[in-house]
FIBAKE-949528 format. One record per residue (C-alpha): x, y, z; residue in three letters. Coordinates in Angstrom, 1 decimal, padded with zeros to 4 digits. Layout:
ATOM_X_Y_Z_ALA .
...
//
This chain:
ATOM_127.3_140.8_112.1_MET .
ATOM_130.8_140.1_111.0_ALA .
ATOM_133.1_140.6_113.9_TYR .
ATOM_137.1_140.5_114.5_ALA .
ATOM_138.5_138.0_116.7_GLU .
ATOM_142.1_138.5_118.5_ASN .
ATOM_144.2_135.3_118.4_ARG .
ATOM_147.1_136.6_120.1_GLY .
ATOM_149.7_138.3_117.6_ASN .
ATOM_147.0_138.5_114.6_TYR .
ATOM_143.2_139.0_114.2_TRP .
ATOM_141.0_136.5_112.3_ARG .
ATOM_137.3_137.3_111.0_ALA .
ATOM_134.4_135.8_111.7_ARG .
ATOM_130.9_135.9_110.1_TRP .
ATOM_127.8_133.8_109.8_ARG .
ATOM_127.6_131.5_106.4_GLY .
ATOM_124.6_131.2_104.5_PRO .
ATOM_123.8_128.1_106.9_ASP .
ATOM_123.8_130.0_109.9_GLY .
ATOM_127.0_128.4_110.9_VAL .
ATOM_129.6_130.3_112.4_LEU .
ATOM_132.5_130.8_109.9_GLU .
ATOM_136.3_132.1_110.0_SER .
ATOM_138.6_133.4_107.6_SER .
ATOM_141.5_130.7_106.9_PRO .
ATOM_144.5_130.1_109.0_ALA .
ATOM_146.7_131.5_106.0_SER .
ATOM_144.8_135.0_106.3_LEU .
ATOM_146.3_136.7_109.3_ARG .
ATOM_145.3_140.4_109.7_PHE .
ATOM_147.2_142.5_111.4_LYS .
ATOM_144.6_145.3_112.4_THR .
ATOM_141.0_144.6_113.6_LYS .
ATOM_139.6_146.8_111.1_LYS .
ATOM_141.1_144.6_108.2_ASP .
ATOM_139.5_141.7_110.2_ALA .
ATOM_136.2_143.4_110.1_GLU .
ATOM_136.0_144.5_106.7_ASN .
ATOM_136.9_141.0_105.2_TYR .
ATOM_133.9_139.6_107.4_GLY .
ATOM_131.7_142.1_106.1_ARG .
ATOM_132.9_141.3_102.4_ASP .
ATOM_131.7_137.7_103.1_GLN .
ATOM_128.5_138.9_104.2_GLU .
ATOM_128.1_141.0_101.0_SER .
ATOM_128.8_138.2_098.9_ALA .
ATOM_126.2_136.0_100.7_ILE .
ATOM_123.7_138.7_099.8_ARG .
ATOM_124.7_138.8_096.3_ASN .
ATOM_124.8_135.2_095.8_ASN .
ATOM_128.5_135.1_094.8_THR .
ATOM_129.9_133.8_098.5_TYR .
ATOM_132.3_130.9_098.4_VAL .
ATOM_133.4_129.5_101.3_ASN .
ATOM_137.1_129.6_102.2_PRO .
ATOM_137.3_126.3_102.9_ARG .
ATOM_135.1_125.2_099.8_ALA .
ATOM_138.5_124.9_097.6_GLY .
ATOM_139.9_122.3_099.8_GLN .
ATOM_138.2_119.7_097.4_ILE .
ATOM_140.7_117.6_095.2_MET .
ATOM_140.1_117.8_091.5_LEU .
ATOM_139.6_113.7_091.5_LEU .
ATOM_136.8_114.0_094.2_GLU .
ATOM_135.0_117.0_092.2_TRP .
ATOM_135.2_115.4_088.5_VAL .
ATOM_133.3_112.5_090.5_ASN .
ATOM_130.5_114.7_091.7_THR .
ATOM_130.4_116.8_088.5_TRP .
ATOM_130.9_114.1_085.6_TYR .
ATOM_127.9_111.5_086.4_PRO .
ATOM_125.4_114.7_086.2_GLY .
ATOM_126.2_115.4_082.6_LEU .
ATOM_123.6_115.0_080.2_ASP .
ATOM_125.4_115.0_076.6_LEU .
ATOM_126.0_112.7_073.7_GLU .
ATOM_127.8_109.5_074.4_PRO .
ATOM_130.5_110.3_072.1_SER .
ATOM_131.0_113.6_073.9_THR .
ATOM_131.1_111.8_077.1_LEU .
ATOM_133.7_109.5_076.1_ALA .
ATOM_135.9_112.2_074.6_ASN .
ATOM_135.7_114.1_078.2_TYR .
ATOM_136.4_111.1_079.8_LYS .
ATOM_139.4_110.3_077.7_TYR .
ATOM_141.1_113.9_078.4_LEU .
ATOM_140.0_113.5_082.2_ILE .
ATOM_141.7_110.1_082.8_GLU .
ATOM_144.8_110.5_080.6_VAL .
ATOM_145.6_114.2_080.9_HIS .
ATOM_144.1_116.0_083.9_LEU .
ATOM_144.2_113.2_086.5_LEU .
ATOM_147.5_112.1_086.3_PRO .
ATOM_148.6_115.8_086.7_GLU .
ATOM_146.1_117.4_088.7_PHE .
ATOM_144.0_114.6_090.0_GLY .
ATOM_145.2_114.8_093.9_GLU .
ATOM_145.5_118.7_094.0_ARG .
ATOM_143.0_120.8_095.9_GLU .
ATOM_141.2_123.2_093.5_LEU .
ATOM_142.0_126.4_095.4_LYS .
ATOM_145.9_125.3_095.1_SER .
ATOM_145.8_125.3_091.2_LEU .
ATOM_147.3_128.4_089.4_THR .
ATOM_147.5_129.6_086.1_LEU .
ATOM_151.2_129.7_086.0_GLU .
ATOM_151.4_125.9_086.4_GLU .
ATOM_148.6_125.2_084.1_ILE .
ATOM_150.3_127.1_081.4_GLU .
ATOM_153.6_125.0_082.2_SER .
ATOM_151.8_121.9_081.7_TRP .
ATOM_150.2_122.8_078.6_GLU .
ATOM_153.4_123.8_076.8_ARG .
ATOM_154.9_120.4_077.9_ARG .
ATOM_152.1_118.5_076.4_LEU .
ATOM_152.2_120.4_073.2_ARG .
ATOM_156.0_120.0_073.1_ALA .
ATOM_155.5_116.2_073.6_ASN .
ATOM_155.8_114.3_070.4_PRO .
ATOM_153.9_111.4_071.4_ALA .
ATOM_150.5_113.3_070.9_TYR .
ATOM_149.3_115.6_068.1_LYS .
ATOM_149.2_119.6_067.9_ALA .
ATOM_145.7_120.1_069.1_ARG .
ATOM_146.0_117.3_072.1_THR .
ATOM_147.3_120.0_074.3_ALA .
ATOM_144.7_122.8_073.3_LYS .
ATOM_141.7_120.1_073.5_ASP .
ATOM_143.1_119.1_077.5_ALA .
ATOM_143.5_122.7_078.5_ARG .
ATOM_139.8_123.3_077.4_SER .
ATOM_138.5_120.3_079.4_MET .
ATOM_140.0_121.7_082.4_LEU .
ATOM_138.7_124.9_081.8_ILE .
ATOM_135.1_123.3_081.4_THR .
ATOM_135.8_121.2_084.7_VAL .
ATOM_137.0_124.0_086.8_LEU .
ATOM_134.2_126.5_085.5_GLU .
ATOM_131.6_124.1_087.1_ALA .
ATOM_133.0_124.5_090.4_ALA .
ATOM_132.5_128.5_090.2_VAL .
ATOM_131.5_130.1_092.9_PRO .
ATOM_130.7_126.8_095.0_ARG .
ATOM_134.2_125.9_095.3_HIS .
ATOM_136.4_128.3_093.8_ILE .
ATOM_135.8_132.1_093.0_GLN .
ATOM_137.6_132.3_089.6_THR .
ATOM_138.7_129.8_087.0_ASN .
ATOM_142.8_129.5_087.1_PRO .
ATOM_142.6_127.8_083.8_ALA .
ATOM_141.2_130.1_082.0_VAL .
ATOM_142.8_131.6_078.9_ARG .
ATOM_143.6_135.3_079.5_HIS .
ATOM_144.1_137.6_076.3_LYS .
ATOM_147.7_139.2_076.0_GLY .
ATOM_149.5_136.3_077.5_ARG .
ATOM_152.0_134.2_075.6_GLY .
ATOM_154.3_134.9_072.7_LYS .
ATOM_152.8_137.7_070.3_LYS .
ATOM_154.2_136.1_067.2_GLY .
ATOM_152.3_132.7_068.3_GLN .
ATOM_149.2_134.4_068.8_ARG .
ATOM_149.3_136.2_065.7_ARG .
ATOM_150.1_132.5_063.8_ILE .
ATOM_146.9_131.0_065.4_GLN .
ATOM_144.9_133.8_064.2_GLU .
ATOM_146.2_133.7_060.7_ALA .
ATOM_145.5_129.7_060.6_GLU .
ATOM_142.0_130.7_062.0_ARG .
ATOM_141.3_132.9_059.4_LYS .
ATOM_142.8_130.8_056.8_GLU .
ATOM_141.0_127.9_056.8_LYS .
ATOM_141.0_125.4_054.1_VAL .
ATOM_138.3_125.3_051.7_TRP .
ATOM_137.8_124.3_048.0_ALA .
ATOM_136.3_126.1_045.0_THR .
ATOM_133.6_124.3_043.2_PRO .
ATOM_136.1_123.1_040.4_LEU .
ATOM_138.3_121.7_043.5_GLN .
ATOM_135.1_120.0_045.0_VAL .
ATOM_134.4_118.4_041.4_LEU .
ATOM_138.1_117.0_040.9_LEU .
ATOM_138.0_115.9_044.8_LEU .
ATOM_134.8_114.0_044.5_ALA .
ATOM_135.9_112.4_041.3_GLU .
ATOM_139.0_111.0_042.7_ARG .
ATOM_137.5_110.0_045.9_CYS .
ATOM_135.1_107.8_043.8_SER .
ATOM_138.2_106.3_041.8_VAL .
ATOM_140.0_105.5_045.0_LEU .
ATOM_136.9_103.7_046.5_SER .
ATOM_135.6_102.1_043.4_GLY .
ATOM_132.1_103.1_043.6_VAL .
ATOM_130.0_106.0_042.4_ASP .
ATOM_128.6_106.6_046.0_THR .
ATOM_131.7_108.8_047.4_ASP .
ATOM_131.0_111.0_044.5_PHE .
ATOM_127.7_112.1_045.1_VAL .
ATOM_128.6_112.1_049.1_ALA .
ATOM_131.3_114.7_048.5_MET .
ATOM_129.4_116.8_046.0_VAL .
ATOM_126.2_116.7_048.3_MET .
ATOM_128.1_118.1_051.4_MET .
ATOM_129.9_120.6_049.5_ALA .
ATOM_126.5_121.8_048.1_TYR .
ATOM_124.4_121.8_051.2_THR .
ATOM_127.1_122.7_054.2_GLY .
ATOM_125.9_119.2_055.5_ALA .
ATOM_128.4_118.0_058.7_ARG .
ATOM_129.9_114.6_058.1_TRP .
ATOM_127.7_113.0_060.5_GLY .
ATOM_124.7_114.7_059.0_GLU .
ATOM_125.6_113.2_055.7_MET .
ATOM_126.2_109.9_057.0_VAL .
ATOM_123.1_109.8_058.7_GLY .
ATOM_120.6_111.3_055.8_LEU .
ATOM_117.3_109.3_055.8_ASP .
ATOM_116.0_108.7_052.3_PRO .
ATOM_112.8_109.7_053.0_ASN .
ATOM_114.1_113.2_053.7_GLU .
ATOM_115.0_113.6_050.1_VAL .
ATOM_112.6_115.1_048.1_GLU .
ATOM_112.3_117.4_045.3_ASP .
ATOM_113.9_120.3_046.1_GLY .
ATOM_115.2_119.7_049.7_THR .
ATOM_116.7_117.7_051.8_ALA .
ATOM_115.7_117.4_055.5_GLY .
ATOM_119.2_117.2_057.6_LEU .
ATOM_117.3_115.9_060.8_LYS .
ATOM_119.5_113.4_062.1_TRP .
ATOM_123.1_113.0_062.6_LYS .
ATOM_125.0_109.8_062.9_LEU .
ATOM_127.5_109.3_065.8_TYR .
ATOM_130.4_106.9_065.8_GLU .
ATOM_131.8_105.7_069.2_LEU .
ATOM_134.1_102.7_069.8_ASN .
ATOM_133.3_101.6_066.3_GLY .
ATOM_129.6_101.2_066.6_ARG .
ATOM_127.0_104.0_065.6_PHE .
ATOM_124.0_105.7_067.0_TYR .
ATOM_121.7_108.1_065.8_ARG .
ATOM_121.1_111.7_067.3_GLY .
ATOM_120.0_115.0_066.3_ARG .
ATOM_122.2_117.6_064.7_PRO .
ATOM_124.6_119.7_066.8_LYS .
ATOM_123.1_122.1_068.9_ASP .
ATOM_119.6_120.8_067.7_GLY .
ATOM_120.1_122.3_064.2_SER .
ATOM_117.4_120.6_062.4_ILE .
ATOM_116.7_121.9_059.0_ARG .
ATOM_115.8_121.9_055.6_GLY .
ATOM_118.2_122.6_052.8_VAL .
ATOM_117.3_124.1_049.2_ASP .
ATOM_118.8_121.7_046.5_LEU .
ATOM_119.8_123.2_043.4_PRO .
ATOM_118.6_121.4_040.4_PRO .
ATOM_121.5_119.3_039.4_PHE .
ATOM_122.0_117.9_043.2_LEU .
ATOM_118.2_116.8_043.3_GLY .
ATOM_118.7_115.1_040.1_LYS .
ATOM_122.2_113.7_041.5_LEU .
ATOM_120.5_112.2_044.5_LEU .
ATOM_117.5_110.7_042.8_ARG .
ATOM_119.6_108.9_040.3_ARG .
ATOM_121.9_107.7_043.2_HIS .
ATOM_118.7_106.2_045.3_LEU .
ATOM_117.0_104.8_042.3_SER .
ATOM_120.4_102.9_041.3_THR .
ATOM_120.9_100.9_044.5_GLY .
ATOM_121.5_103.9_047.0_GLY .
ATOM_119.6_104.3_050.3_GLY .
ATOM_119.8_100.6_051.5_GLY .
ATOM_119.6_099.2_054.7_ILE .
ATOM_123.0_099.3_056.6_CYS .
ATOM_124.3_096.1_058.3_ASN .
ATOM_124.2_096.9_062.1_CYS .
ATOM_122.5_094.7_064.1_ARG .
ATOM_122.4_096.1_067.7_HIS .
ATOM_119.6_095.2_069.8_LEU .
ATOM_120.4_097.7_072.3_GLU .
ATOM_119.9_101.0_072.8_GLU .
ATOM_121.4_103.4_071.5_PRO .
ATOM_123.1_101.5_068.7_TRP .
ATOM_122.0_101.5_065.2_CYS .
ATOM_119.8_098.5_064.6_PRO .
ATOM_119.9_098.8_061.0_GLY .
ATOM_118.1_101.5_059.3_ARG .
ATOM_117.9_102.9_055.7_ARG .
ATOM_120.5_105.7_055.0_TYR .
ATOM_121.2_107.5_051.6_VAL .
ATOM_125.0_106.7_051.7_PHE .
ATOM_126.4_103.3_052.6_LEU .
ATOM_129.7_101.3_051.7_GLY .
ATOM_129.9_098.8_049.2_PRO .
ATOM_129.2_096.3_052.2_ASP .
ATOM_126.6_098.1_053.5_GLY .
ATOM_128.3_099.6_056.6_GLY .
ATOM_128.6_103.2_057.4_HIS .
ATOM_131.4_105.7_056.1_PHE .
ATOM_134.0_105.9_059.1_ARG .
ATOM_135.8_109.1_059.2_ARG .
ATOM_139.3_108.2_060.2_SER .
ATOM_139.3_105.0_057.4_ASN .
ATOM_137.8_107.4_054.8_PHE .
ATOM_140.4_110.0_055.4_SER .
ATOM_143.3_107.8_055.3_GLU .
ATOM_142.0_106.0_052.3_ARG .
ATOM_140.3_108.5_050.4_PHE .
ATOM_140.3_111.9_051.5_MET .
ATOM_143.7_112.5_052.0_ARG .
ATOM_145.1_110.9_048.8_PRO .
ATOM_142.6_113.0_046.7_ALA .
ATOM_143.1_115.9_048.3_SER .
ATOM_146.9_115.9_048.9_ASP .
ATOM_148.1_113.4_046.4_GLY .
ATOM_149.9_111.4_048.9_TRP .
ATOM_148.8_108.8_050.7_TYR .
ATOM_149.4_109.7_054.4_PRO .
ATOM_151.8_107.6_056.6_ALA .
ATOM_151.0_104.5_058.7_ARG .
ATOM_152.3_103.5_062.2_LYS .
ATOM_152.0_100.1_064.3_GLY .
ATOM_152.7_096.8_062.3_LYS .
ATOM_151.9_097.9_059.0_ASP .
ATOM_153.9_101.1_059.4_ALA .
ATOM_154.9_102.8_055.8_ARG .
ATOM_156.3_106.4_055.0_PRO .
ATOM_154.0_108.6_053.1_SER .
ATOM_153.9_107.8_049.6_MET .
ATOM_152.7_109.7_046.4_PRO .
ATOM_149.6_108.3_044.9_VAL .
ATOM_150.3_106.7_041.7_LEU .
ATOM_147.8_106.0_038.4_ALA .
ATOM_147.9_104.5_034.8_ASP .
ATOM_147.2_107.5_033.1_VAL .
ATOM_146.7_105.2_029.7_SER .
ATOM_143.1_104.6_031.5_ARG .
ATOM_140.3_107.3_031.3_VAL .
ATOM_141.1_110.5_033.5_TRP .
ATOM_142.3_110.7_036.1_PRO .
ATOM_143.7_107.3_035.6_GLY .
ATOM_143.8_103.7_037.6_ARG .
ATOM_145.2_103.9_041.0_PRO .
ATOM_148.1_101.9_041.4_LEU .
ATOM_149.7_100.3_044.6_PRO .
ATOM_151.6_102.7_045.9_PRO .
ATOM_155.5_103.2_045.5_TRP .
ATOM_158.0_104.7_047.7_PRO .
ATOM_158.6_108.5_046.3_ALA .
ATOM_161.9_109.0_044.5_ALA .
ATOM_164.8_110.9_046.2_VAL .
ATOM_166.6_113.2_043.8_PRO .
ATOM_169.9_112.0_043.0_GLY .
ATOM_169.3_108.0_044.1_ASP .
ATOM_169.1_105.8_041.8_PRO .
ATOM_165.3_104.4_041.5_PHE .
ATOM_164.5_100.8_040.8_THR .
ATOM_160.6_099.9_040.0_VAL .
ATOM_159.3_098.1_043.3_PRO .
ATOM_158.3_094.4_042.2_THR .
ATOM_156.9_091.3_044.2_GLY .
ATOM_153.8_089.7_045.2_ARG .
ATOM_150.8_091.7_044.8_GLY .
ATOM_152.2_094.5_042.6_ARG .
ATOM_151.0_094.5_038.9_PRO .
ATOM_153.8_094.3_036.2_ARG .
ATOM_154.1_097.6_034.6_LEU .
ATOM_157.2_097.3_032.6_ILE .
ATOM_159.0_094.7_030.4_SER .
ATOM_162.5_094.0_030.7_ASP .
ATOM_164.9_091.3_028.5_GLY .
ATOM_164.0_088.5_030.6_GLU .
ATOM_160.3_088.9_031.3_SER .
ATOM_157.2_090.9_030.0_GLY .
ATOM_154.0_092.3_030.6_ARG .
ATOM_151.1_090.2_029.2_CYS .
ATOM_148.8_092.6_027.1_GLY .
ATOM_145.9_090.3_027.8_TYR .
ATOM_146.1_089.0_031.7_CYS .
ATOM_148.5_092.0_032.9_GLY .
ATOM_150.5_089.6_034.8_ARG .
ATOM_154.7_089.4_034.0_SER .
ATOM_155.9_086.1_032.4_HIS .
ATOM_159.5_085.0_030.9_ARG .
ATOM_160.1_085.6_027.5_ARG .
ATOM_161.0_082.9_024.7_ARG .
ATOM_164.5_083.4_022.8_VAL .
ATOM_162.5_085.3_020.1_ASN .
ATOM_160.8_088.0_022.8_GLY .
ATOM_157.9_086.4_022.9_THR .
ATOM_155.9_085.6_025.9_LEU .
ATOM_156.0_081.5_027.1_ILE .
ATOM_152.6_079.7_027.2_ASN .
ATOM_150.7_080.4_030.5_HIS .
ATOM_147.0_080.1_031.7_ARG .
ATOM_144.5_082.6_032.8_LEU .
ATOM_144.5_080.7_036.5_GLY .
ATOM_144.9_077.5_037.7_LYS .
ATOM_143.1_075.1_035.8_GLY .
ATOM_142.0_077.9_033.5_ALA .
ATOM_142.4_077.6_029.7_GLU .
ATOM_145.7_079.1_028.2_GLN .
ATOM_145.8_082.9_028.0_CYS .
ATOM_145.4_084.4_024.7_PRO .
ATOM_148.2_086.6_025.5_GLY .
ATOM_150.6_083.3_025.1_SER .
ATOM_153.2_083.5_022.3_GLY .
ATOM_153.1_087.2_021.6_LYS .
ATOM_155.3_090.1_022.1_GLN .
ATOM_155.0_092.0_025.6_PRO .
ATOM_152.4_095.0_025.8_ALA .
ATOM_153.7_098.3_026.2_ASP .
ATOM_154.8_099.6_029.4_ASP .
ATOM_152.1_101.6_031.3_VAL .
ATOM_152.0_105.0_031.3_ALA .
ATOM_152.7_106.1_035.2_VAL .
ATOM_151.8_109.4_036.8_ALA .
ATOM_151.5_111.1_040.3_THR .
ATOM_148.4_113.0_041.0_TRP .
ATOM_149.2_116.9_041.8_LEU .
ATOM_147.6_118.1_045.2_ALA .
ATOM_144.3_119.6_044.9_LEU .
ATOM_143.9_121.2_048.1_VAL .
ATOM_146.3_120.0_050.7_PRO .
ATOM_145.1_119.7_054.2_GLY .
ATOM_141.2_119.8_053.0_LEU .
ATOM_138.9_117.9_055.6_THR .
ATOM_135.2_117.1_055.3_PRO .
ATOM_134.5_120.2_057.4_HIS .
ATOM_136.4_122.1_054.8_GLY .
ATOM_133.6_121.5_052.2_LEU .
ATOM_131.2_122.9_054.7_ARG .
ATOM_133.7_125.9_055.3_HIS .
ATOM_133.8_126.3_051.3_GLY .
ATOM_129.9_126.3_051.2_HIS .
ATOM_129.5_129.2_053.4_GLN .
ATOM_132.5_131.0_051.5_THR .
ATOM_130.7_130.4_048.2_TRP .
ATOM_127.4_131.9_049.2_LEU .
ATOM_128.9_135.1_051.1_ALA .
ATOM_131.0_135.6_047.8_ASP .
ATOM_127.4_135.2_045.9_ALA .
ATOM_126.1_138.3_048.1_ALA .
ATOM_123.3_135.8_049.5_VAL .
ATOM_122.1_137.4_052.9_HIS .
ATOM_123.7_136.1_056.0_TYR .
ATOM_120.5_135.0_057.5_PHE .
ATOM_119.8_132.4_054.9_LEU .
ATOM_123.5_131.6_055.2_ILE .
ATOM_123.1_130.7_059.0_SER .
ATOM_120.1_128.8_058.2_GLN .
ATOM_121.7_126.6_055.7_ARG .
ATOM_124.6_125.9_057.8_MET .
ATOM_122.7_125.2_061.1_GLY .
ATOM_124.1_128.4_062.9_HIS .
ATOM_121.8_130.4_065.4_GLU .
ATOM_121.9_134.0_064.4_VAL .
ATOM_123.4_135.9_066.9_PRO .
ATOM_122.0_138.6_069.0_GLY .
ATOM_118.5_140.4_068.2_MET .
ATOM_118.9_139.6_065.0_ARG .
ATOM_117.7_136.0_065.6_GLY .
ATOM_114.8_137.0_067.8_THR .
ATOM_112.1_138.4_065.4_TRP .
ATOM_108.9_140.1_066.9_HIS .
ATOM_106.8_140.5_063.6_VAL .
ATOM_103.3_141.4_062.8_THR .
ATOM_101.1_139.8_060.0_PRO .
ATOM_102.1_142.1_057.5_ALA .
ATOM_106.0_142.0_058.6_MET .
ATOM_105.4_138.3_058.4_ARG .
ATOM_103.8_138.5_055.0_GLU .
ATOM_107.1_140.5_053.6_LYS .
ATOM_109.4_138.3_055.5_ALA .
ATOM_108.0_135.3_053.7_VAL .
ATOM_108.4_136.8_050.4_THR .
ATOM_111.9_138.1_051.2_ALA .
ATOM_113.1_134.8_052.5_LEU .
ATOM_111.8_132.9_049.1_GLN .
ATOM_113.8_135.3_047.2_GLY .
ATOM_117.0_134.5_049.1_MET .
ATOM_116.3_131.0_048.7_ARG .
ATOM_116.2_131.3_044.7_GLU .
ATOM_119.1_133.4_045.0_LYS .
ATOM_121.1_130.7_046.7_ALA .
ATOM_120.1_128.0_044.9_VAL .
ATOM_120.7_129.8_041.5_THR .
ATOM_124.1_130.7_042.6_ALA .
ATOM_125.0_127.1_043.5_LEU .
ATOM_123.3_125.7_040.2_GLN .
ATOM_125.6_128.1_038.1_GLY .
ATOM_128.7_127.3_040.2_MET .
ATOM_128.4_123.6_039.1_TRP .
ATOM_127.5_124.0_035.8_GLU .
ATOM_130.7_126.0_035.5_GLU .
ATOM_132.6_123.7_037.3_SER .
ATOM_131.6_120.9_034.9_LEU .
ATOM_132.3_122.8_032.1_ARG .
ATOM_135.8_123.3_033.4_GLN .
ATOM_136.2_119.5_033.9_ARG .
ATOM_135.2_118.9_030.5_ALA .
ATOM_138.1_121.1_029.3_ALA .
ATOM_140.5_118.8_031.2_LEU .
ATOM_139.3_115.5_029.6_ALA .
ATOM_135.9_114.6_028.1_PRO .
ATOM_135.6_111.5_029.9_ARG .
ATOM_135.8_110.2_033.4_SER .
ATOM_136.5_107.1_035.1_ALA .
ATOM_133.5_107.6_037.5_VAL .
ATOM_130.3_106.5_035.9_GLY .
ATOM_127.8_109.1_037.2_VAL .
ATOM_130.3_111.9_036.2_LEU .
ATOM_130.9_110.4_032.7_ASP .
ATOM_127.1_110.9_031.9_ASP .
ATOM_127.2_114.2_033.3_LEU .
ATOM_130.0_115.2_030.8_LEU .
ATOM_128.2_113.5_028.0_GLN .
ATOM_125.1_115.5_028.6_GLU .
ATOM_126.9_118.8_028.1_LEU .
ATOM_126.1_120.6_024.7_PRO .
ATOM_129.7_120.5_023.5_SER .
ATOM_130.2_117.0_024.3_ALA .
ATOM_131.4_114.5_021.8_PRO .
ATOM_129.1_111.9_020.8_ARG .
ATOM_129.9_108.4_020.6_GLU .
//
């Protein structure tokens, strides 16, 4: 039974801990009265009975010591563990590693987060991710080592305007309409030079598949009318390994007729090959068949795809580069004398209003215009000197090759160059998934089927159905009707977007899309 012990000019509480050892209140707690000490001891005994007891000295463990105890016991995906390790080693331990858990306060944690947010060396979300990581680490220490988590974000704290901005940004996630998806897929394919990117982007937008689920799609899971999203390909330190989808959301997704036809065509024309991975140790990919692979048989890499294709196609600008090959952000240029949306050209710096602009020249840049001394050959496309009469000097197609047919002829007309307009600035692959959910909600598809397609768990009792045989039969019939409604809605969206695209230009530089445009009833026959 708890009791108070006189220590001269103050009282301290004594009680038996869960292991029977006599415990005492910390030295920092010096009670003025015997009753206060006894009440504190009785509170500790009550916590022991309710399994919420925390030893007053348990919080003396340092964060570094706690992380070394907690981290090895995690059973998560290797990519998640690598992300945890980075955040812990780079942000948490340098700041709090030598601190006792009980000494951490909300105020200093918020101050640390603000400093990270203001540091230009880090991305905007780095501070948020680091704070979330600290919350996770400390939450695992409750109630064994600390009574409450000092890192938890509390509602009502911080600038009201900032909270409202964050809420507005959350609600206004970037997503694309069906026409924007089609144009985005077309541009990505033009930039890469292969039809695979077109099919991959359309597939993600019309199934709600995650990036890793698209990259890890098995050809054997693509059947008439359905695609089995049973695997996800994870990327870690330049290598790939296969695992189950996020939160175990294994599912089959109904395909609208056009998408089933598109995937079958893709697989029959070279898609669905074996990747070039040759790893022998687990868990890395040893080389398997996948629906979507790059031209060299490698997997799509999220960061490379974003820089080279997604950002230019969506924003109309190439993102800025850092490092030894640093360059500023540049607009996407295209030779619009070619089939829509034009042939992409090497990027130029953006023109500055009021400053004279000179067309960049040099090694590796195609000649686009002619001047008084040189001209662009209409046959080989290169620039050559002119004769007095304005014709091009004799030149060859290459070293040791035959003479170019453009020799002695007048230079070709200047190339018609234009910049791509922005489609959906800031759109990401996840934005395609968000758009899919928005499309179905707008088409009044039932939330249960939307959750099923997205791989979300239906919350609350809605997701737990206890049904009789009669109820099950009605549910199957209702579900089938919902599935048909969703597929019909998606098919209609695609057909309408295809008609809208044909109104912009009757042909496309992307082979698979050009065939689809030519198959439209009103398409011109050649």
